[in-house]
C-alpha positions as CSV (number, residue, x, y, z in Angstrom):
1,M,0.1,0.1,0.0
2,A,1.3,3.6,-0.8
3,A,2.2,5.4,2.3
4,L,0.4,8.5,3.3
5,I,2.4,11.8,2.8
6,D,2.5,14.2,5.9
7,L,1.4,17.7,5.6
8,E,4.8,19.2,6.4
9,T,6.2,17.1,3.3
10,Q,3.2,18.3,1.3
11,D,3.9,22.1,2.1
12,R,7.7,21.9,1.2
13,Y,6.7,20.1,-2.1
14,S,4.2,22.8,-2.8
15,D,6.5,25.5,-2.1
16,G,8.9,24.0,-4.7
17,I,6.3,24.1,-7.2
18,R,5.6,27.6,-6.7
19,R,9.3,28.5,-7.2
20,M,9.2,26.4,-10.5
21,R,6.3,28.5,-11.8
22,A,8.2,31.6,-11.2
23,S,11.3,30.0,-13.0
24,P,12.4,29.3,-16.5
25,Y,11.2,25.8,-16.2
26,L,7.6,27.1,-16.9
27,D,8.8,27.2,-20.5
28,Y,11.8,24.7,-20.5
29,P,11.9,21.1,-19.1
30,A,13.8,20.7,-15.8
31,H,14.3,17.0,-16.4
32,V,14.1,14.9,-19.6
33,H,13.9,11.1,-19.5
34,M,15.0,9.4,-22.7
35,E,14.4,5.7,-22.9
36,T,17.2,4.5,-25.5
37,L,16.5,0.7,-25.2
38,A,13.3,-0.6,-23.5
39,V,15.1,-3.6,-21.9
40,C,15.6,-4.5,-18.4
41,N,17.5,-7.6,-16.9
42,A,15.3,-7.4,-13.7
43,A,11.5,-8.0,-13.2
44,C,10.7,-6.1,-10.1
45,D,7.2,-6.7,-8.4
46,F,6.8,-2.9,-8.2
47,C,7.5,-2.0,-11.7
48,P,5.5,-2.4,-15.0
49,Y,8.4,-3.5,-17.1
50,P,7.4,-7.1,-17.0
51,V,4.2,-6.4,-18.8
52,L,5.6,-3.6,-21.0
53,E,4.2,-3.7,-24.6
54,R,7.4,-2.1,-26.0
55,Q,9.9,-4.5,-24.5
56,G,13.0,-4.6,-26.7
57,A,12.3,-1.4,-28.8
58,K,15.4,0.3,-29.4
59,M,15.4,4.2,-30.2
60,P,16.9,4.8,-33.5
61,D,20.2,6.6,-33.7
62,D,18.7,9.3,-35.7
63,L,15.9,10.0,-33.2
64,I,18.5,10.3,-30.4
65,E,20.3,12.7,-32.6
66,K,16.9,14.8,-33.1
67,I,16.3,14.7,-29.4
68,L,19.8,16.2,-28.6
69,R,19.2,18.7,-31.2
70,D,15.8,19.8,-29.9
71,L,17.6,19.9,-26.4
72,A,20.1,22.3,-27.6
73,E,17.3,24.9,-28.0
74,I,17.1,25.2,-24.3
75,P,19.1,28.4,-23.5
76,R,22.5,27.5,-22.0
77,S,21.5,29.8,-19.1
78,V,18.9,27.3,-18.0
79,P,20.3,24.1,-16.4
80,F,18.4,20.8,-16.7
81,Q,19.0,17.0,-16.2
82,I,18.7,14.3,-18.6
83,S,18.2,10.8,-17.7
84,P,18.9,8.2,-20.6
85,F,16.4,5.8,-19.3
86,K,12.8,5.5,-18.5
87,V,11.5,1.8,-17.8
88,N,14.5,0.2,-18.5
89,E,18.1,-0.7,-17.3
90,P,20.4,1.9,-18.9
91,F,23.5,-0.1,-18.7
92,V,22.3,-2.7,-20.9
93,D,22.4,-0.5,-24.0
94,T,25.7,-0.7,-25.5
95,R,25.4,2.9,-26.8
96,L,25.0,4.4,-23.3
97,F,28.6,5.9,-23.1
98,D,28.5,7.2,-26.6
99,I,25.3,8.9,-25.8
100,T,26.5,10.4,-22.7
101,R,29.7,11.7,-24.3
102,A,27.4,13.4,-26.9
103,I,25.4,15.0,-24.0
104,N,28.5,16.3,-22.3
105,R,29.8,17.6,-25.6
106,R,26.6,19.1,-27.1
107,L,24.6,20.2,-24.1
108,P,26.8,22.1,-21.6
109,N,23.9,23.0,-19.4
110,A,22.8,19.5,-19.0
111,S,23.8,17.1,-16.2
112,I,23.1,13.5,-16.3
113,A,21.0,11.4,-13.8
114,L,21.4,7.7,-13.8
115,T,19.4,5.0,-12.1
116,S,20.5,1.4,-12.4
117,N,19.9,-1.9,-10.6
118,A,23.8,-2.2,-10.6
119,S,23.7,-5.8,-11.8
120,P,25.1,-4.9,-15.3
121,M,28.0,-2.6,-13.8
122,T,31.1,-4.6,-14.2
123,D,34.5,-3.2,-13.5
124,A,34.9,-2.3,-17.1
125,V,31.5,-0.3,-17.0
126,L,32.4,1.3,-13.8
127,E,35.8,2.6,-15.3
128,K,33.7,4.0,-18.2
129,L,31.1,5.5,-15.7
130,L,34.1,7.5,-14.1
131,Q,34.7,9.2,-17.4
132,I,31.2,10.8,-17.8
133,R,31.3,14.4,-16.7
134,K,28.5,16.2,-15.0
135,V,26.8,13.3,-13.4
136,A,24.1,14.7,-11.0
137,Y,24.0,11.4,-9.2
138,L,23.7,7.7,-9.5
139,A,20.7,6.0,-7.9
140,I,20.9,2.2,-7.4
141,S,17.7,0.4,-7.0
142,F,18.6,-2.2,-4.7
143,N,15.3,-2.6,-2.5
144,D,16.2,-5.3,-0.2
145,H,19.3,-6.0,1.9
146,R,18.1,-9.4,2.7
147,E,18.9,-12.1,0.2
148,A,15.8,-14.1,-0.2
149,E,13.6,-11.0,-0.4
150,Y,15.9,-9.3,-2.7
151,E,15.9,-12.1,-5.2
152,A,11.9,-12.4,-4.8
153,T,11.6,-8.7,-5.5
154,M,14.1,-8.2,-8.2
155,K,14.5,-11.4,-9.7
156,L,18.3,-11.0,-10.0
157,P,21.1,-13.0,-8.2
158,Y,21.8,-11.1,-5.0
159,R,25.5,-12.1,-4.4
160,R,26.3,-10.9,-7.9
161,T,24.7,-7.5,-7.2
162,L,26.4,-7.1,-4.0
163,A,29.8,-7.6,-5.5
164,R,28.8,-4.9,-8.0
165,L,28.0,-2.7,-5.2
166,E,31.3,-3.4,-3.2
167,A,33.3,-2.4,-6.3
168,L,31.4,0.8,-6.7
169,H,31.6,1.5,-3.0
170,A,35.3,1.0,-3.2
171,L,35.6,3.7,-5.8
172,V,33.8,6.1,-3.7
173,Q,36.0,5.5,-0.7
174,A,38.9,6.0,-2.9
175,G,37.5,9.5,-4.0
176,R,37.5,8.4,-7.5
177,T,33.8,9.4,-8.0
178,R,32.4,13.0,-8.5
179,F,28.8,12.3,-7.8
180,P,26.9,11.0,-5.0
181,V,25.5,7.5,-4.8
182,V,22.1,6.6,-3.5
183,L,20.9,3.1,-2.6
184,S,17.2,3.2,-2.8
185,R,14.3,1.0,-1.8
186,V,10.7,1.3,-2.8
187,G,9.1,0.7,0.6
188,D,6.0,-1.2,1.9
189,G,5.7,0.6,5.2
190,S,7.2,-2.2,7.4
191,Q,10.0,-2.2,9.6
192,A,12.2,-3.3,6.7
193,D,12.2,0.2,5.3
194,Q,14.2,1.5,8.3
195,A,16.2,-1.7,8.6
196,F,17.2,-1.1,4.9
197,V,18.6,2.6,5.6
198,A,20.4,1.2,8.6
199,W,22.0,-1.5,6.8
200,V,23.3,0.9,4.0
201,E,24.7,3.2,6.6
202,D,26.6,0.3,8.2
203,R,27.6,-1.8,5.1
204,F,28.1,1.0,2.5
205,P,28.8,4.4,4.5
206,G,29.9,6.1,1.3
207,F,26.2,5.7,0.0
208,R,23.3,7.3,1.1
209,G,20.2,5.0,1.8
210,S,16.7,6.0,0.7
211,V,13.0,4.8,0.8
212,S,10.4,5.9,-1.5
213,P,6.7,5.0,-1.2
214,R,5.3,2.4,-3.5
215,G,3.1,3.7,-6.3
216,D,0.6,2.1,-8.8
217,W,2.1,3.7,-11.9
218,L,-1.3,5.5,-12.9
219,G,-2.9,2.0,-12.4
220,Q,-0.5,0.0,-14.4
221,V,0.9,-1.9,-11.4
222,E,-1.3,-3.6,-8.7
223,T,-0.9,-1.7,-5.7
224,Q,-3.4,0.0,-3.5
225,V,-3.1,3.6,-3.4
226,T,-4.5,5.8,-0.6
227,G,-4.2,9.6,0.4
228,V,-3.6,11.2,-2.9
229,P,-2.4,14.7,-1.8
230,A,-4.4,17.8,-3.0
231,I,-1.3,19.4,-4.4
232,P,0.1,20.0,-7.9
233,C,3.1,17.8,-9.3
234,Q,6.5,18.7,-10.0
235,R,6.6,15.9,-12.8
236,W,4.7,18.5,-14.9
237,F,7.9,20.3,-15.3
238,E,9.5,17.2,-16.9
239,L,9.3,15.1,-20.2
240,S,9.5,11.3,-20.4
241,I,10.3,10.0,-23.8
242,T,9.9,6.3,-24.6
243,A,12.0,4.1,-26.8
244,T,9.4,4.5,-29.6
245,G,9.5,8.3,-29.5
246,V,6.1,8.6,-27.7
247,V,6.3,11.1,-24.8
248,A,4.4,9.6,-21.8
249,H,2.3,12.0,-19.5
250,C,5.1,11.6,-16.9
251,C,7.6,9.2,-15.5
252,M,4.9,7.1,-13.8
253,D,3.3,6.6,-17.0
254,G,5.3,3.6,-17.7
255,M,3.3,2.3,-20.5
256,A,2.7,5.5,-22.1
257,K,-1.1,5.1,-21.9
258,F,-1.5,8.8,-21.4
259,P,0.7,10.2,-24.2
260,I,1.2,13.9,-24.7
261,G,3.1,13.9,-28.0
262,D,5.7,12.2,-30.1
263,V,9.2,13.5,-30.9
264,R,9.1,11.9,-34.2
265,E,6.6,14.4,-35.2
266,R,7.0,17.5,-33.1
267,S,10.0,19.2,-31.5
268,I,10.5,18.7,-27.6
269,L,9.7,22.4,-26.7
270,E,6.5,22.2,-28.9
271,I,5.3,19.3,-26.9
272,Y,6.4,20.6,-23.5
273,N,4.6,24.0,-24.3
274,D,1.4,22.4,-25.8
275,P,-1.4,24.5,-24.2
276,T,-3.1,21.2,-22.9
277,Y,0.1,20.3,-21.0
278,R,1.4,23.6,-20.2
279,V,-1.8,24.6,-18.3
280,L,-0.8,22.0,-15.7
281,R,2.3,23.8,-14.9
282,E,1.0,27.3,-15.1
283,K,-2.1,27.3,-12.9
284,T,-3.5,23.9,-12.0
285,A,-4.1,24.0,-8.4
286,T,-4.3,20.4,-7.4
287,R,-3.7,17.1,-9.2
288,L,-7.1,15.9,-8.0
289,E,-8.5,18.2,-10.7
290,V,-6.9,16.3,-13.8
291,S,-6.6,12.8,-14.9
292,P,-4.5,10.5,-14.9
293,C,-2.7,12.5,-11.9
294,K,-5.9,12.4,-9.7
295,G,-4.9,8.7,-8.6
296,C,-1.2,9.4,-8.1
297,T,0.6,9.8,-4.8
298,F,4.2,10.0,-6.5
299,M,6.2,13.1,-5.2
């Protein structure tokens, strides 16, 4: 069940949205997800990937080129983040490091945010990772520190992933990384949530432990959602591009059931500033007023 969000957290979140509305992000996306390859080596029980219709879809090189060209229209005075993934594992795409090099070279105002399950991050991959400039953060979706529970949740070998984490942590401890590493868990509200954070602090002090509430991905994963907050959403200041070029409503629209555009047909800024989408950023007072947001607790 998705956890209730306390009023203090909601107030801080709403203040952040008010600042966003008075910033350049009203006109330009603060974060762009670009799913280059719709493939994941995990099958997490909280994620829509196992039933994703576009599984295996590979974003064509020329479409990646178009997206980078479109993003270059964002003024260099406006910093933003780009994540080369959506509902996938970014490190299984052999083009990842070519893409990140192109981002570094062509989009000087862009930082790169990465989320991985760490399983594909061999020593060779880690060495290439260290060469990427302007990494905002690396989030590792680990989800359970207990071996049996981890394997039931992620459908990956626990000991292999743990070895990858140990290698990454050694780089952090040696001062070779230039970005924070977060070990994350999609929580269930049980005592295991805090036990996970305590385990991260003890086993991997160079990482930060984090727990996020479980969501239903706009009805695309079977999870009971309660307590949808009567506030706007910061995801309205982002764009989420699938491997096919369809732009999903947001990062939680994993299956792109609620598309807002297609980058094969229109530019990124045209889609972002389409009046039907822009109105959310400009003046929508609460997510409860609009679909599909009215059923989403994600913050």
